Structures are given as C-alpha cells and as structure tokens.
C-alpha positions as CSV (number, residue, x, y, z in Angstrom):
1,P,-14.4,19.1,-11.2
2,T,-16.6,17.8,-8.4
3,L,-14.3,15.0,-7.2
4,V,-10.5,14.5,-7.5
5,V,-8.9,11.2,-6.6
6,A,-5.2,11.4,-5.7
7,T,-2.9,8.4,-4.9
8,A,-0.5,8.0,-2.0
9,G,1.4,4.9,-3.0
10,T,0.5,3.4,-6.4
11,T,0.4,-0.3,-6.8
12,D,3.0,-0.5,-9.5
13,T,5.7,1.8,-8.3
14,G,4.6,3.1,-4.9
15,A,4.6,6.7,-6.3
16,I,2.9,9.4,-4.2
17,D,1.1,12.2,-6.0
18,P,1.9,15.9,-5.0
19,L,-0.9,16.0,-2.4
20,P,-0.6,19.6,-1.3
21,D,-0.7,20.9,-4.9
22,I,-3.7,18.7,-5.7
23,A,-5.4,19.9,-2.5
24,D,-4.9,23.5,-3.6
25,V,-6.5,22.9,-6.9
26,C,-9.5,21.2,-5.1
27,D,-9.8,24.2,-2.8
28,H,-9.8,26.6,-5.7
29,H,-12.6,24.7,-7.5
30,A,-14.5,23.7,-4.3
31,A,-14.0,20.1,-5.3
32,T,-14.0,17.1,-3.0
33,L,-10.6,15.4,-2.6
34,H,-10.3,11.6,-2.0
35,I,-6.9,10.1,-1.4
36,D,-6.3,6.5,-2.1
37,A,-3.6,5.8,0.5
38,A,-4.2,2.0,0.5
39,Y,-0.4,1.3,0.2
40,G,1.2,4.5,1.6
41,A,-0.9,5.4,4.6
42,P,1.1,3.4,7.2
43,L,4.0,5.8,6.5
44,L,2.1,7.9,9.1
45,F,3.4,5.5,11.8
46,S,7.0,6.5,11.0
47,D,8.6,9.5,12.7
48,T,10.5,10.4,9.5
49,L,8.6,8.9,6.6
50,H,5.3,10.5,7.5
51,K,6.5,13.7,5.9
52,R,6.0,12.0,2.5
53,L,2.2,12.2,3.1
54,H,2.1,16.0,3.7
55,G,-1.3,17.1,2.6
56,L,-3.1,13.9,3.4
57,D,-5.0,15.7,6.2
58,R,-6.7,18.0,3.6
59,A,-8.7,15.1,2.0
60,S,-12.4,14.7,2.6
61,T,-11.9,10.9,2.6
62,V,-8.9,8.6,2.8
63,A,-8.7,4.9,1.9
64,L,-6.3,2.7,3.8
65,D,-5.5,-1.0,3.1
66,L,-3.5,-2.3,6.1
67,H,-2.9,-5.7,4.5
68,K,-0.1,-4.2,2.6
69,L,2.1,-2.1,4.8
70,G,0.3,-2.9,8.1
71,W,0.6,-6.7,8.2
72,Q,-3.1,-7.4,8.5
73,P,-5.6,-9.7,6.8
74,V,-6.3,-9.0,3.2
75,A,-9.8,-7.6,4.0
76,A,-8.5,-5.1,6.5
77,G,-9.4,-1.9,4.6
78,L,-10.6,1.3,6.1
79,L,-12.3,4.5,4.9
80,A,-11.2,7.4,7.1
81,V,-13.1,10.7,7.3
82,P,-12.5,13.8,9.4
83,D,-16.2,14.2,10.1
84,G,-18.4,11.2,10.9
85,T,-21.4,12.8,9.2
86,A,-19.8,12.0,5.9
87,L,-20.8,8.4,6.5
88,A,-24.5,9.2,6.7
89,A,-25.0,7.4,3.4
90,L,-24.5,4.1,5.2
91,A,-27.5,4.7,7.4
92,H,-29.8,2.3,5.7
93,H,-32.7,0.7,7.6
94,A,-33.8,-3.0,7.5
95,D,-36.2,-4.1,10.2
96,Y,-34.7,-7.5,10.6
97,L,-31.2,-6.0,11.2
98,N,-31.7,-2.7,12.9
99,A,-35.2,-2.2,14.2
100,D,-35.6,1.1,16.0
101,D,-36.6,-0.5,19.3
102,D,-33.6,-2.9,19.2
103,T,-31.2,0.0,18.5
104,E,-32.7,2.1,21.3
105,A,-32.2,-1.0,23.6
106,G,-28.5,-0.9,22.8
107,L,-28.2,-3.7,20.3
108,P,-25.5,-3.1,17.6
109,D,-26.7,-1.3,14.5
110,L,-24.9,-3.3,11.9
111,L,-26.1,-1.3,8.9
112,G,-24.8,1.9,10.5
113,R,-21.3,0.5,10.3
114,S,-21.0,-1.3,7.0
115,L,-23.1,-2.2,4.0
116,R,-21.4,-5.6,4.3
117,T,-23.2,-6.9,7.4
118,T,-21.5,-10.3,7.2
119,R,-18.0,-8.9,6.9
120,R,-15.4,-10.5,9.1
121,P,-14.4,-8.4,12.1
122,D,-10.9,-7.6,10.8
123,I,-11.0,-4.2,12.6
124,F,-10.5,-6.2,15.8
125,K,-7.2,-7.5,14.5
126,I,-6.1,-4.0,13.6
127,A,-7.0,-2.8,17.1
128,V,-5.1,-5.7,18.7
129,T,-2.0,-5.0,16.5
130,L,-2.1,-1.3,17.5
131,R,-2.5,-2.1,21.1
132,A,0.4,-4.6,21.0
133,L,2.9,-2.7,18.9
134,G,1.7,0.9,19.2
135,R,2.5,3.6,16.7
136,R,6.2,3.4,17.5
137,G,6.3,-0.4,17.0
138,L,4.5,-0.3,13.7
139,G,6.7,2.7,12.6
140,E,9.8,0.7,13.3
141,L,8.5,-2.1,11.0
142,V,7.7,0.4,8.3
143,D,11.1,2.1,8.6
144,H,12.8,-1.3,8.3
145,V,11.1,-2.5,5.1
146,C,11.5,1.0,3.5
147,A,15.2,1.0,4.4
148,A,15.5,-2.5,3.0
149,A,14.0,-1.3,-0.3
150,Q,16.5,1.4,-0.5
151,H,19.3,-1.1,0.1
152,L,17.9,-3.3,-2.6
153,A,18.0,-0.4,-5.0
154,D,21.6,0.2,-4.0
155,L,22.5,-3.4,-4.7
156,I,20.8,-3.2,-8.1
157,E,22.6,0.0,-9.1
158,A,25.9,-1.7,-8.2
159,R,25.4,-4.6,-10.6
160,P,26.0,-3.8,-14.3
161,G,23.8,-6.7,-15.3
162,L,20.7,-5.2,-13.7
163,E,18.8,-2.0,-14.3
164,L,16.8,0.0,-11.7
165,H,13.7,1.8,-12.8
166,A,13.8,4.5,-10.1
167,R,14.7,4.9,-6.4
168,P,11.8,3.5,-4.3
169,T,9.3,5.9,-2.8
170,I,8.0,3.4,-0.3
171,S,9.0,-0.3,-0.4
172,T,8.5,-1.3,-4.0
173,V,11.5,-1.7,-6.3
174,L,11.3,-2.2,-10.0
175,F,14.2,-3.7,-11.9
176,R,15.2,-6.0,-14.7
177,P,18.2,-7.4,-16.5
178,T,19.8,-4.5,-18.3
179,G,18.1,-3.7,-21.6
180,A,15.9,-6.8,-21.4
181,P,12.8,-6.6,-23.6
182,P,9.3,-7.3,-22.2
183,A,9.1,-10.9,-23.4
184,T,12.4,-11.7,-21.7
185,V,11.3,-10.1,-18.4
186,A,8.0,-11.9,-18.4
187,A,9.6,-15.3,-19.2
188,L,12.2,-14.8,-16.4
189,R,9.5,-14.0,-13.9
190,R,7.6,-17.1,-14.8
191,R,10.7,-19.3,-14.6
192,L,11.5,-18.1,-11.1
193,L,7.9,-18.8,-10.1
194,H,7.6,-22.2,-11.7
195,H,10.9,-23.3,-10.2
196,G,9.9,-22.2,-6.7
197,A,12.9,-19.8,-6.6
198,A,11.2,-16.4,-6.2
199,V,7.8,-14.8,-6.4
200,L,8.2,-11.4,-8.1
201,G,5.5,-9.1,-9.4
202,R,5.5,-7.4,-12.7
203,A,4.9,-3.8,-13.7
204,A,4.6,-2.0,-17.0
205,T,5.8,1.5,-17.4
206,P,6.4,3.7,-20.6
207,E,10.0,2.3,-20.4
208,G,8.8,-1.3,-20.7
209,L,8.2,-4.3,-18.4
210,W,9.9,-4.7,-15.0
211,L,10.2,-7.2,-12.3
212,K,8.6,-5.9,-9.1
213,A,9.9,-6.6,-5.6
214,T,7.6,-5.3,-2.9
215,V,9.5,-5.5,0.3
216,L,7.0,-6.2,3.1
217,N,8.8,-8.8,5.4
218,P,9.9,-6.9,8.5
219,H,12.5,-9.7,9.2
220,I,14.2,-9.3,5.8
221,Q,18.0,-9.1,5.9
222,P,20.6,-7.8,3.4
223,D,21.6,-11.4,2.6
224,D,18.0,-12.1,1.5
225,L,18.2,-9.2,-0.9
226,R,21.5,-10.3,-2.3
227,G,20.2,-13.8,-2.7
228,L,17.2,-12.6,-4.7
229,L,19.4,-10.7,-7.1
230,E,21.7,-13.7,-7.5
231,L,18.7,-15.8,-8.4
232,V,17.7,-13.3,-11.1
233,E,21.2,-12.9,-12.5
234,G,21.7,-16.7,-12.4
235,D,18.6,-17.3,-14.4
236,T,19.7,-14.9,-17.1
237,T,23.2,-16.3,-17.5
238,P,23.6,-18.3,-20.7
C-alpha cells in the first residue's frame, strides 16, 4: 500500500478507527497515513477525551472540519500537516495572482495558501473563536455535548420501547423503536420532520436503519433529551 486513510469519527456512528494499530501497519510498509478527523478532531480540546485520538500524531496529514464539533461555518475545514513542505503541491503560479515582484514586495500570495483563491476567510472565524474561548473553553463545550450523548444513551436504554445501537464514541447516538423495520424508521423520521417536531438524521448499519441524533448544541439540557424521546415514542404509539 502507498496510502492508507483512517477515520477518527465516522459520519454515521462517530466510530474511531484503531489509529495506533493502523499507524504501525503503515510504518511497516512505508505507506503514507492520512486521518480523516473531520468529526473527531476537536476531542483534542478536551483534557479527558483527547485520549481517544491516540495515534493521531503519527499521520502525515489530518483533515479537520470544525463546522461539526467546533461550532464554525460549514466551510471551515482544515488540512493539518506536521511539515509545511508537504503543501508544496499548492505552489502554483499565475502572473495575475502572484507575480514574483508582487510577492517579493510583500503582497499576499493567494495561490500559496489555497487552490480556491475566492474562498471565504473562515480561518479568521476559527482564530477568533480560539482567541475568545481558548482550548479550555472549547474543551468544556466538547465535554458537555459528549456527556449529553452518553446521557441520551442512558435514557434510551431505560426505555423498553426504544433500542440503542451502541454506546456513543463521540456525540452521535443511533436508536430506533425496538425491533422497528427500516420502512417504519424512515417513515417515523419523515413524520417528525414534516410536523416540525424534530430533525433527526438516519444511518444504515448491518443491523438495519436507525434514527441518528448528533448532539452538538452546547446548551442542551437533560429535559431536551427526554423531550426528544417522548416525541419519538409518541409518534409510534398506535
């Protein structure tokens, strides 16, 4: 293998691959390791949850998408590299954008930063958030939503009428009415959406179709979680 892509926080379940084991295989074969941490990377802000990303530092490149667990605009994605020379492929030249004499005079070299030269400056918003909240402040938000996801899982397990797919790894919780077939789950989700009651995602696993609650609101409270489950159970009551 020349390139291996691991995931730290899948879209459907939030699962994290065994990063150290994968890194060992890559080292053995001299393969490049890229880690898609679009969802899970902000666990690094947490003093306790960062341990779930053990092995992330062994990647050659890491993708982060801070619009998910970083409360940023949807376009606020990053590619992190341990060595800036890895970004040499971005060094394209266009006279009207980065003429040599303009660059030498100190004008910004847009093509040296992104191939999308008209991209919105979302990095500025990330910088302001980091300056305002700091690592500790963001870590507290991450801890809160991940704890809320665990509490939601607890509530589901305590209700015989609901079935939990698995304990959440990050802040995504999959559940459904106990034993419900895929068509029932899909129809339930659409009814809640059309009635303006709840917006839930959907995820398919080998065990069937599930409702997906991705907890991202740092202000969420236990009553909100109970209310969500009551909506789901109420919609399945004959």
